[in-house]
Every structure is written in C-alpha cells, then in structure tokens.
C-alpha positions as a Python dict, from the first residue, in 0.01 Angstrom:
ca = {
    (1, 'M'): (0, 0, 0),
    (2, 'L'): (-317, 182, -109),
    (3, 'E'): (-636, -18, -109),
    (4, 'P'): (-839, -23, -437),
    (5, 'A'): (-1109, 196, -281),
    (6, 'S'): (-847, 449, -172),
    (7, 'Q'): (-692, 450, -520),
    (8, 'T'): (-1031, 527, -675),
    (9, 'L'): (-1096, 807, -427),
    (10, 'L'): (-748, 951, -482),
    (11, 'R'): (-783, 941, -862),
    (12, 'D'): (-1116, 1126, -844),
    (13, 'E'): (-966, 1387, -611),
    (14, 'I'): (-671, 1445, -846),
    (15, 'V'): (-899, 1485, -1149),
    (16, 'R'): (-1119, 1728, -959),
    (17, 'Q'): (-826, 1938, -843),
    (18, 'I'): (-669, 1953, -1190),
    (19, 'R'): (-1000, 2070, -1338),
    (20, 'E'): (-1022, 2345, -1079),
    (21, 'D'): (-665, 2454, -1150),
    (22, 'K'): (-692, 2436, -1530),
    (23, 'C'): (-720, 2815, -1540),
    (24, 'L'): (-354, 2829, -1425),
    (25, 'L'): (-244, 2619, -1722),
    (26, 'D'): (-453, 2837, -1954),
    (27, 'Q'): (-276, 3143, -1811),
    (28, 'L'): (68, 2989, -1868),
    (29, 'R'): (-24, 2897, -2225),
    (30, 'G'): (-129, 3254, -2289),
    (31, 'E'): (201, 3384, -2153),
    (32, 'V'): (415, 3169, -2385),
    (33, 'R'): (195, 3181, -2695),
    (34, 'L'): (381, 3477, -2845),
    (35, 'L'): (712, 3294, -2813),
    (36, 'A'): (615, 3064, -3101),
    (37, 'S'): (633, 3355, -3349),
    (38, 'Q'): (957, 3488, -3194),
    (39, 'T'): (1156, 3165, -3225),
    (40, 'R'): (1461, 3193, -3450),
    (41, 'R'): (1666, 2939, -3639),
    (42, 'I'): (2031, 2877, -3550),
    (43, 'S'): (2290, 2863, -3827),
    (44, 'P'): (2618, 2692, -3725),
    (45, 'R'): (2938, 2899, -3702),
    (46, 'S'): (3289, 2793, -3612),
    (47, 'T'): (3511, 2939, -3340),
    (48, 'T'): (3710, 2833, -3036),
    (49, 'S'): (3504, 2737, -2730),
    (50, 'I'): (3637, 2696, -2377),
    (51, 'S'): (3453, 2612, -2057),
    (52, 'L'): (3534, 2665, -1692),
    (53, 'V'): (3416, 2431, -1416),
    (54, 'A'): (3482, 2390, -1045),
    (55, 'T'): (3474, 2052, -877),
    (56, 'D'): (3130, 1975, -739),
    (57, 'G'): (3135, 2029, -365),
    (58, 'G'): (2899, 1744, -283),
    (59, 'N'): (3115, 1496, -476),
    (60, 'N'): (3449, 1608, -337),
    (61, 'Q'): (3401, 1606, 38),
    (62, 'L'): (3656, 1391, 213),
    (63, 'R'): (3442, 1296, 509),
    (64, 'F'): (3614, 1173, 823),
    (65, 'D'): (3450, 1311, 1136),
    (66, 'P'): (3532, 1539, 1303),
    (67, 'F'): (3701, 1666, 985),
    (68, 'L'): (3505, 1791, 682),
    (69, 'V'): (3788, 1858, 441),
    (70, 'Q'): (3680, 1975, 96),
    (71, 'L'): (3890, 1994, -217),
    (72, 'L'): (3847, 2299, -440),
    (73, 'R'): (3974, 2256, -794),
    (74, 'V'): (3892, 2466, -1101),
    (75, 'V'): (3987, 2352, -1451),
    (76, 'D'): (3884, 2432, -1806),
    (77, 'S'): (3794, 2215, -2104),
    (78, 'S'): (4162, 2195, -2205),
    (79, 'N'): (4247, 2058, -1858),
    (80, 'N'): (4430, 2373, -1753),
    (81, 'E'): (4421, 2388, -1373),
    (82, 'Y'): (4359, 2734, -1225),
    (83, 'C'): (4302, 2650, -860),
    (84, 'L'): (4380, 2361, -628),
    (85, 'E'): (4332, 2406, -254),
    (86, 'V'): (4186, 2241, 53),
    (87, 'V'): (3929, 2415, 272),
    (88, 'S'): (3713, 2324, 571),
    (89, 'P'): (3397, 2480, 720),
    (90, 'T'): (3577, 2510, 1054),
    (91, 'M'): (3882, 2699, 927),
    (92, 'S'): (3949, 3065, 1002),
    (93, 'V'): (3791, 3305, 755),
    (94, 'A'): (4059, 3562, 833),
    (95, 'A'): (4333, 3308, 755),
    (96, 'L'): (4161, 3216, 428),
    (97, 'S'): (4139, 3586, 337),
    (98, 'A'): (4511, 3627, 411),
    (99, 'R'): (4589, 3319, 197),
    (100, 'Q'): (4475, 3511, -111),
    (101, 'F'): (4763, 3756, -61),
    (102, 'A'): (5026, 3517, 80),
    (103, 'D'): (5250, 3611, -212),
    (104, 'P'): (5217, 3991, -242),
    (105, 'E'): (5369, 3982, -589),
    (106, 'H'): (5131, 3715, -715),
    (107, 'P'): (4793, 3714, -536),
    (108, 'T'): (4548, 3438, -621),
    (109, 'A'): (4278, 3498, -880),
    (110, 'L'): (4036, 3568, -595),
    (111, 'G'): (4289, 3801, -438),
    (112, 'R'): (4323, 3998, -761),
    (113, 'L'): (3945, 4023, -784),
    (114, 'M'): (3928, 4148, -425),
    (115, 'Q'): (4192, 4410, -506),
    (116, 'Y'): (3990, 4523, -808),
    (117, 'L'): (3675, 4551, -597),
    (118, 'G'): (3860, 4725, -313),
    (119, 'V'): (3798, 4470, -36),
    (120, 'E'): (4050, 4294, 188),
    (121, 'E'): (3836, 4036, 368),
    (122, 'L'): (3609, 3762, 238),
    (123, 'S'): (3341, 3881, 481),
    (124, 'A'): (3342, 4214, 294),
    (125, 'L'): (3326, 4041, -44),
    (126, 'S'): (3021, 3832, 47),
    (127, 'H'): (2752, 3885, 310),
    (128, 'M'): (2718, 3505, 324),
    (129, 'I'): (3062, 3466, 481),
    (130, 'R'): (3086, 3603, 835),
    (131, 'S'): (3407, 3717, 1001),
    (132, 'D'): (3559, 3506, 1278),
    (133, 'D'): (3455, 3757, 1547),
    (134, 'S'): (3094, 3773, 1429),
    (135, 'A'): (2832, 3726, 1699),
    (136, 'R'): (2663, 3470, 1473),
    (137, 'P'): (2859, 3159, 1370),
    (138, 'N'): (2920, 3071, 1006),
    (139, 'S'): (2699, 2808, 847),
    (140, 'P'): (2901, 2517, 702),
    (141, 'S'): (2756, 2614, 363),
    (142, 'W'): (2987, 2917, 350),
    (143, 'V'): (3243, 2690, 184),
    (144, 'Q'): (3006, 2655, -112),
    (145, 'V'): (2987, 3034, -132),
    (146, 'Y'): (3366, 3050, -129),
    (147, 'R'): (3376, 2790, -407),
    (148, 'E'): (3144, 3005, -618),
    (149, 'L'): (3349, 3318, -552),
    (150, 'V'): (3666, 3141, -667),
    (151, 'E'): (3494, 3030, -987),
    (152, 'W'): (3376, 3385, -1060),
    (153, 'A'): (3727, 3514, -984),
    (154, 'I'): (3894, 3276, -1228),
    (155, 'L'): (3646, 3371, -1502),
    (156, 'F'): (3733, 3733, -1425),
    (157, 'A'): (4105, 3661, -1457),
    (158, 'I'): (4068, 3470, -1784),
    (159, 'V'): (3868, 3744, -1954),
    (160, 'R'): (4093, 4026, -1834),
    (161, 'E'): (4440, 3866, -1838),
    (162, 'K'): (4450, 3594, -2103),
    (163, 'D'): (4540, 3671, -2466),
    (164, 'F'): (4329, 3489, -2722),
    (165, 'A'): (4455, 3385, -3066),
    (166, 'T'): (4106, 3376, -3219),
    (167, 'D'): (3753, 3492, -3147),
    (168, 'T'): (3649, 3279, -2850),
    (169, 'L'): (3328, 3170, -2683),
    (170, 'I'): (3363, 3122, -2305),
    (171, 'V'): (3099, 2887, -2166),
    (172, 'F'): (3035, 2934, -1794),
    (173, 'D'): (2878, 2655, -1589),
    (174, 'G'): (2552, 2808, -1466),
    (175, 'F'): (2365, 3133, -1513),
    (176, 'L'): (2547, 3466, -1536),
    (177, 'R'): (2387, 3590, -1216),
    (178, 'S'): (2478, 3566, -849),
    (179, 'K'): (2355, 3674, -508),
    (180, 'V'): (2669, 3588, -311),
    (181, 'F'): (2841, 3925, -366),
    (182, 'A'): (2787, 4197, -107),
    (183, 'K'): (2623, 4533, -186),
    (184, 'D'): (2689, 4641, -547),
    (185, 'L'): (3007, 4436, -592),
    (186, 'F'): (2857, 4207, -856),
    (187, 'Q'): (2763, 4511, -1064),
    (188, 'R'): (3125, 4630, -1039),
    (189, 'Y'): (3239, 4276, -1123),
    (190, 'R'): (3030, 4290, -1440),
    (191, 'A'): (3192, 4622, -1531),
    (192, 'G'): (3534, 4461, -1491),
    (193, 'I'): (3436, 4177, -1724),
    (194, 'Q'): (3321, 4433, -1980),
    (195, 'E'): (3655, 4613, -1951),
    (196, 'G'): (3833, 4287, -2028),
    (197, 'I'): (3615, 4215, -2331),
    (198, 'D'): (3673, 4567, -2464),
    (199, 'R'): (4048, 4540, -2408),
    (200, 'Q'): (4067, 4215, -2600),
    (201, 'F'): (3903, 4376, -2901),
    (202, 'N'): (4091, 4706, -2886),
    (203, 'A'): (4432, 4546, -2836),
    (204, 'N'): (4404, 4222, -3037),
    (205, 'K'): (4090, 4262, -3248),
    (206, 'R'): (3955, 3948, -3083),
    (207, 'R'): (3592, 3917, -2985),
    (208, 'I'): (3530, 3733, -2660),
    (209, 'Y'): (3175, 3613, -2606),
    (210, 'L'): (3045, 3497, -2269),
    (211, 'V'): (2748, 3270, -2204),
    (212, 'G'): (2623, 3078, -1901),
    (213, 'V'): (2464, 2738, -1960),
    (214, 'A'): (2240, 2595, -1687),
    (215, 'K'): (2109, 2242, -1655),
    (216, 'H'): (1786, 2350, -1487),
    (217, 'S'): (1577, 2664, -1456),
    (218, 'K'): (1265, 2753, -1260),
    (219, 'V'): (1152, 2950, -1563),
    (220, 'L'): (1180, 2650, -1794),
    (221, 'S'): (1018, 2420, -1537),
    (222, 'R'): (724, 2659, -1501),
    (223, 'Y'): (655, 2690, -1872),
    (224, 'R'): (768, 2354, -2013),
    (225, 'L'): (420, 2200, -2035),
    (226, 'A'): (262, 2519, -2169),
    (227, 'M'): (531, 2542, -2437),
    (228, 'A'): (471, 2182, -2541),
    (229, 'L'): (97, 2242, -2574),
    (230, 'E'): (152, 2561, -2774),
    (231, 'G'): (416, 2407, -3001),
    (232, 'V'): (693, 2643, -2888),
    (233, 'M'): (1050, 2525, -2969),
    (234, 'Q'): (922, 2223, -3163),
    (235, 'S'): (1056, 2324, -3503),
    (236, 'P'): (1248, 2066, -3715),
    (237, 'F'): (1573, 2261, -3684),
    (238, 'P'): (1794, 2409, -3409),
    (239, 'C'): (1633, 2723, -3269),
    (240, 'Y'): (1621, 2970, -2980),
    (241, 'V'): (1389, 3228, -2830),
    (242, 'E'): (1451, 3523, -2601),
    (243, 'I'): (1265, 3506, -2269),
    (244, 'P'): (1098, 3830, -2158),
    (245, 'R'): (1191, 3951, -1811),
    (246, 'E'): (823, 3941, -1718),
    (247, 'L'): (818, 3561, -1752),
    (248, 'E'): (1137, 3531, -1548),
    (249, 'T'): (994, 3748, -1272),
    (250, 'K'): (682, 3529, -1243),
    (251, 'A'): (896, 3217, -1200),
    (252, 'Y'): (1136, 3343, -933),
    (253, 'V'): (1048, 3402, -568),
    (254, 'W'): (1286, 3699, -558),
    (255, 'S'): (1217, 3932, -850),
    (256, 'E'): (1562, 4093, -829),
    (257, 'Y'): (1708, 3767, -969),
    (258, 'A'): (1530, 3853, -1295),
    (259, 'R'): (1593, 4227, -1295),
    (260, 'G'): (1804, 4339, -1590),
    (261, 'D'): (1936, 4686, -1661),
    (262, 'E'): (1635, 4751, -1883),
    (263, 'N'): (1404, 4702, -1583),
    (264, 'V'): (1574, 4954, -1358),
    (265, 'I'): (1348, 5252, -1298),
    (266, 'E'): (1508, 5592, -1249),
    (267, 'G'): (1563, 5641, -878),
    (268, 'G'): (1484, 5273, -808),
    (269, 'E'): (1701, 4981, -702),
    (270, 'I'): (1993, 4901, -933),
    (271, 'N'): (2056, 4565, -1098),
    (272, 'K'): (2280, 4400, -838),
    (273, 'F'): (2260, 4034, -928),
    (274, 'V'): (2203, 3980, -1301),
    (275, 'A'): (2472, 3984, -1571),
    (276, 'G'): (2289, 3781, -1836),
    (277, 'K'): (1985, 3778, -2065),
    (278, 'M'): (1799, 3446, -2069),
    (279, 'F'): (1720, 3248, -2382),
    (280, 'F'): (1575, 2901, -2434),
    (281, 'V'): (1784, 2709, -2687),
    (282, 'K'): (1733, 2379, -2873),
    (283, 'F'): (2041, 2248, -3052),
    (284, 'G'): (1877, 1944, -3213),
    (285, 'S'): (1664, 1916, -3525),
    (286, 'G'): (1399, 1700, -3361),
    (287, 'P'): (1083, 1856, -3216),
    (288, 'R'): (1136, 1669, -2887),
    (289, 'D'): (1506, 1745, -2844),
    (290, 'P'): (1607, 1898, -2509),
    (291, 'V'): (1573, 2271, -2447),
    (292, 'W'): (1842, 2443, -2240),
    (293, 'P'): (1820, 2774, -2049),
    (294, 'I'): (2117, 2994, -2142),
    (295, 'D'): (2230, 3340, -2034),
    (296, 'I'): (2414, 3571, -2273),
    (297, 'F'): (2628, 3844, -2117),
    (298, 'L'): (2406, 4153, -2107),
    (299, 'S'): (2612, 4376, -2334),
    (300, 'Q'): (2627, 4098, -2596),
    (301, 'S'): (2259, 4000, -2598),
    (302, 'N'): (2211, 4157, -2943),
    (303, 'D'): (2476, 3920, -3082),
    (304, 'H'): (2253, 3620, -3008),
    (305, 'A'): (2256, 3484, -3365),
    (306, 'T'): (2636, 3473, -3376),
    (307, 'I'): (2675, 3336, -3025),
    (308, 'F'): (2425, 3054, -3065),
    (309, 'G'): (2578, 2967, -3401),
    (310, 'Y'): (2910, 2914, -3221),
    (311, 'L'): (2743, 2724, -2939),
    (312, 'L'): (2556, 2499, -3184),
    (313, 'N'): (2886, 2394, -3340),
    (314, 'D'): (3004, 2293, -2991),
    (315, 'A'): (2681, 2121, -2886),
    (316, 'I'): (2641, 1904, -3197),
    (317, 'E'): (2945, 1705, -3081),
    (318, 'G'): (2807, 1674, -2728),
    (319, 'F'): (2899, 1351, -2547),
    (320, 'P'): (2795, 1170, -2333),
    (321, 'V'): (2499, 1409, -2308),
    (322, 'P'): (2382, 1468, -2664),
    (323, 'L'): (2311, 1820, -2788),
    (324, 'Y'): (2479, 1982, -2488),
    (325, 'P'): (2801, 2188, -2520),
    (326, 'R'): (3092, 1945, -2554),
    (327, 'S'): (3343, 2194, -2409),
    (328, 'L'): (3139, 2214, -2089),
    (329, 'Q'): (3120, 1836, -2065),
    (330, 'K'): (3496, 1807, -2114),
    (331, 'A'): (3552, 2059, -1835),
    (332, 'H'): (3328, 1854, -1604),
    (333, 'E'): (3521, 1539, -1692),
    (334, 'N'): (3849, 1714, -1617),
    (335, 'A'): (3721, 1855, -1286),
    (336, 'A'): (3564, 1537, -1152),
    (337, 'L'): (3761, 1349, -889),
    (338, 'V'): (3620, 999, -857),
    (339, 'D'): (3719, 637, -800),
    (340, 'F'): (4099, 603, -778),
    (341, 'D'): (4155, 978, -733),
    (342, 'M'): (3917, 989, -437),
    (343, 'D'): (4078, 680, -283),
    (344, 'I'): (4417, 851, -301),
    (345, 'L'): (4279, 1169, -144),
    (346, 'Q'): (4111, 971, 134),
    (347, 'D'): (4442, 801, 206),
    (348, 'M'): (4600, 1147, 229),
    (349, 'I'): (4354, 1228, 509),
    (350, 'F'): (4464, 921, 705),
    (351, 'S'): (4829, 1001, 637),
    (352, 'G'): (4780, 1352, 773),
    (353, 'L'): (4605, 1212, 1081),
    (354, 'R'): (4881, 958, 1136),
    (355, 'T'): (5143, 1234, 1128),
    (356, 'T'): (4939, 1444, 1370),
    (357, 'L'): (4867, 1160, 1615),
    (358, 'G'): (5229, 1053, 1645),
    (359, 'K'): (5258, 768, 1897),
    (360, 'E'): (4881, 715, 1890),
    (361, 'A'): (4885, 642, 1515),
    (362, 'P'): (4845, 258, 1557),
    (363, 'A'): (4497, 320, 1700),
    (364, 'L'): (4404, 479, 1368),
    (365, 'D'): (4486, 158, 1179),
    (366, 'V'): (4263, -41, 1413),
    (367, 'F'): (3989, 218, 1372),
    (368, 'R'): (3999, 188, 989),
    (369, 'L'): (3926, -184, 1011),
    (370, 'Q'): (3611, -132, 1217),
    (371, 'D'): (3274, -134, 1043),
    (372, 'A'): (3149, 227, 1041),
    (373, 'D'): (2788, 126, 969),
    (374, 'P'): (2708, -222, 1105),
    (375, 'A'): (2335, -158, 1064),
    (376, 'S'): (2381, -169, 687),
    (377, 'R'): (2403, -548, 707),
    (378, 'R'): (2024, -562, 725),
    (379, 'Y'): (2020, -496, 349),
    (380, 'E'): (2250, -787, 267),
}
C-alpha cells in the first residue's frame, strides 16, 4: 500500500505529466472539432434485420489436456444454424481443407468461397494458416483465424445464395475489414459480395444492405474524450457522423487497416483489407447515450441515412444492452453455449475418451474425481 508521502509525490507527478501532454489533447480536440457541424440526425425506418454471429472461441473451448477441442457454431438472429463442427489446434490443416469438399456436390460455405476465390487449401486462403509440411509450426491461434474465415464465408453465402422477401439489413458482428485473407483475396471477396447485392436487386428488386457493428474501436477510444469536450455526438436525438480516413489512420498502427478505395493512389498499393466506411452512431436521444463504431459496406456508404434509419429501428428495442442492435444481441444469445449446454459437451469429451481408452476407461472415472487444482483451497 502506498504511503501518504508517496501518494502526494505520485499525484504531483501525474499533474505535471498531464500538463506537459495537454498539447496532445488540444490536437485531438482540433481534429474532431469539425465533426460537430457534420453530425446528422437519424430518422427511423422499418425493414427486416438479420445478424450473423459465430460462437466466441474463448467461451467455447472444451479444455481437457492434452486435448484442446473447440466448437465452431455459426447462427443468425432467427436461430438458423449454418455451421456446427469441432476443430483442434493440433489437427491436420490438409484434412480440414479436404473436409470443405467432402461432399463434392455440396461443399461447405467455406468450400464454396474457396472455389470462388480459386484456392484449394486453407494455407492458400490465409497466410496465417500454415500447411502441415511448413518448416514453421502453426500457432494455436490459427483456429481463431479459421473461425473468422468461416464467418466471412457464411456471410458470403447468405448474400449470394439466399432469396429475400423484403429489403433487408444484414448486421455483421465486427468491422467490415479483415487481414486474415492472403494477397488480394479479400478484395475479390468484396467483389463477390457486391455481385450478390446486385443480383438480389436485378432479380428480385430487393435491396440488401450490409453493416458491421463493433463493440470497441481504437478510433473511438482515441477521440472519445476530445469529442466529449467539443460536444460532438451530444445532441438530444439519435445521430451519426462519418469519420474521415485521416482520423482512422492516426488511430491505427497499420495504416492499411484504414485505407479505403478513395485513398488508393494510382500506381500505389491497392485496398486489400477494408470493405467498410466508418461512422460513429448514437441511437439514443440522451447526450450521454453510448456511441458505437459502425462500418457501412463501401459501395453503400452514400445510403447512410437509409441504413441508419433501419438500424435505429432495430437498436431502440435493444435488450439486455440498451440502444444496441437487438438482432445482433439475439444472434449472440443463440450462438452462446453456456451452463447446461457446456456440461453436456464436456461429458461428450469424456465419453469420447472412454471409447478410445477401452479397457483403461475405469482410470478415467477415478481421474475425474481428483481435484485438478488443490491450491485453490487457499481462497476458501
């Protein structure tokens, strides 16, 4: 515990340092000052909204050393299940690639995406997944990359293959940008999404809008205090403001994560990672209501008034998180595997082990009764 003299010294040091760094805050305030005059009001509009969510990897690991089995499940806000499979960081990447085409007549959503992009192996789809014969071993985190690829693939399939009865807003969980695709594959992915959107309108006269809603953003974290001091997004009505690419670039370590098509210089590097235009959006009428960072699909960024009107109608009913898209929250509820579900899945692990061990299975029952962490008793 700090002594009173140390607390006084520390307080003086903090005050001194903040005074020296005040110029940084002044700079941030200057960068967001123009946003106050560019903020626009949202008028509610009605349409169908659906959201797509994958189970959270950290919450769905069935840990039982030496096994690290993970469940991958993707559902939407209507509880339609698009993917259910079990993966492990130690499994063969080649076998997982082949699994996508196990049924040649009906490849998985990821398999169909790989066919569209012209790749046959996961290691060719993403530079973050190495082939089995690579000189460098795969990091266990490659499973998270695979999880993200599956989620992108199912979004791709929905936009291109599903027929919609009405104009529909698709709410993606996270920003519409990714660095897991190899080379220019994400740019080609974006072109495929655009083809699907165009087909829906040409064939069925249905407009499909795509947005990505994030819970956190380095851009918002960087400018939150400056915006509060300048009164940005504090109007007594729902509102939004477009975020210039320059502000995004200053917040990200890697500038290519903020490079849109409009920033590509002739002869320079193409936009490989970004499929969305960022906006800050407030769905509540209170000046202190939460602000969310949201990407609109690049080709639809000029339809911001319509899109946020639809999203407002969805967010007003937000529960349990108020003023946050209800369809996205429903998808999270449907995707989550907790409590009784996780107990059942854990029992499946032991059942699989018992079958594998054969005559040695009784030892497993004894093992389950042993205390895995006896040191935890010190907290009792």
